[in-house]
C-alpha positions in Angstrom: 28.9 20.4 10.2 27.1 17.3 11.5 24.0 19.3 12.3 23.9 20.6 8.7 24.1 17.1 7.3 21.3 15.9 9.6 19.2 18.9 8.5 19.8 18.1 4.9 18.8 14.4 5.4 15.6 15.5 7.2 14.6 17.9 4.4 15.4 15.2 1.8 13.3 12.6 3.6 10.3 15.0 4.0 10.6 16.0 0.3 10.6 12.3 -0.8 7.6 11.5 1.3 5.7 14.6 -0.1 6.6 13.5 -3.7 5.4 10.0 -2.9 2.1 11.3 -1.4 1.5 13.6 -4.4 1.9 10.6 -6.8 -0.6 8.5 -4.9 -4.2 8.9 -6.1 -6.5 10.9 -3.8 -8.8 7.9 -3.2 -5.8 5.9 -1.9 -4.7 8.9 0.3 -8.3 8.9 1.7 -8.0 5.2 2.4 -4.7 5.8 4.3 -6.4 8.6 6.4 -9.3 6.2 7.2 -6.9 3.4 8.3 -4.8 5.9 10.3 -7.9 6.6 12.5 -8.3 2.9 13.4 -6.6 1.3 16.4 -3.3 -0.4 15.6 -3.6 -4.0 14.3 -1.3 -6.9 14.1 -0.2 -7.2 11.4 -0.8 -3.6 10.6 -2.6 -2.4 7.5 -0.2 -1.8 4.6 -0.6 -0.4 1.1 1.8 -1.2 -1.7 1.9 -0.1 -5.3 2.9 -2.4 -8.2 2.8 -2.5 -11.9 0.4 -5.2 -13.0 -0.9 -5.8 -16.5 0.7 -2.5 -17.6 -0.8 -0.2 -15.0 -0.2 1.0 -11.5 -2.2 -0.9 -8.9 -2.5 -0.6 -5.2 -2.5 -3.7 -2.9 -4.1 -3.4 0.5 -2.9 -6.0 2.9 -5.6 -6.9 5.4 -4.8 -6.8 9.1 -5.6 -10.4 10.0 -6.5 -13.9 9.4 -8.7 -15.2 6.5 -9.6 -11.7 5.3 -9.3 -11.0 1.6 -6.6 -8.6 0.4 -7.7 -6.0 -2.1 -6.2 -4.8 -5.3 -7.3 -1.5 -6.6 -6.6 0.5 -9.8 -5.7 4.2 -9.7 -9.4 5.2 -9.5 -9.9 2.9 -6.5 -12.0 0.4 -8.5 -11.6 -3.0 -7.0 -9.8 -5.3 -9.4 -9.6 -8.5 -7.3 -8.6 -10.1 -4.1 -5.2 -11.7 -4.8 -5.0 -13.6 -1.6 -6.7 -14.3 1.7 -10.0 -15.9 2.5 -10.4 -19.4 3.8 -8.3 -20.9 1.0 -5.6 -18.2 1.1 -6.0 -17.9 -2.7 -8.2 -14.8 -2.8 -11.2 -14.6 -5.1 -9.5 -16.2 -8.1 -9.9 -13.1 -10.4 -6.2 -12.4 -10.7 -4.3 -15.7 -10.2 -1.2 -14.3 -12.0 -0.8 -11.3 -9.7 2.1 -12.7 -7.7 4.0 -14.1 -10.7 3.6 -11.1 -13.0 3.6 -8.0 -10.7 6.6 -5.7 -10.8 7.9 -2.5 -9.2 6.9 -3.1 -5.6 6.8 0.1 -3.5 5.6 0.4 0.1 3.2 3.4 0.1 2.1 3.3 3.7 2.0 1.0 6.7 0.0 1.6 9.9 2.2 2.7 12.8 2.5 0.2 15.6 2.2 1.9 19.0 
């Protein structure tokens, strides 16, 4: 009986991952594939989705120090850099991102080996 429950959980987990991948735009999936080929970093690359200004956006967390984060729309058009850089405040084009974003979901994080 325990084996059946474990199998059910495995199938459920794989199904949820597949549904999440299917709902992620192809250009973001390509970005994930590109990051996956790179050596592990600390902190690792991570991609989150949010709702911002009424639309789904994708936040790409940079792997290190003073690099700008990037916020993309569903077509992978760069919206802004919400944070990072020398000041830590990004490029200034979306200063309300952290106070108005909603529905955070981790899409992917680079595995640490």
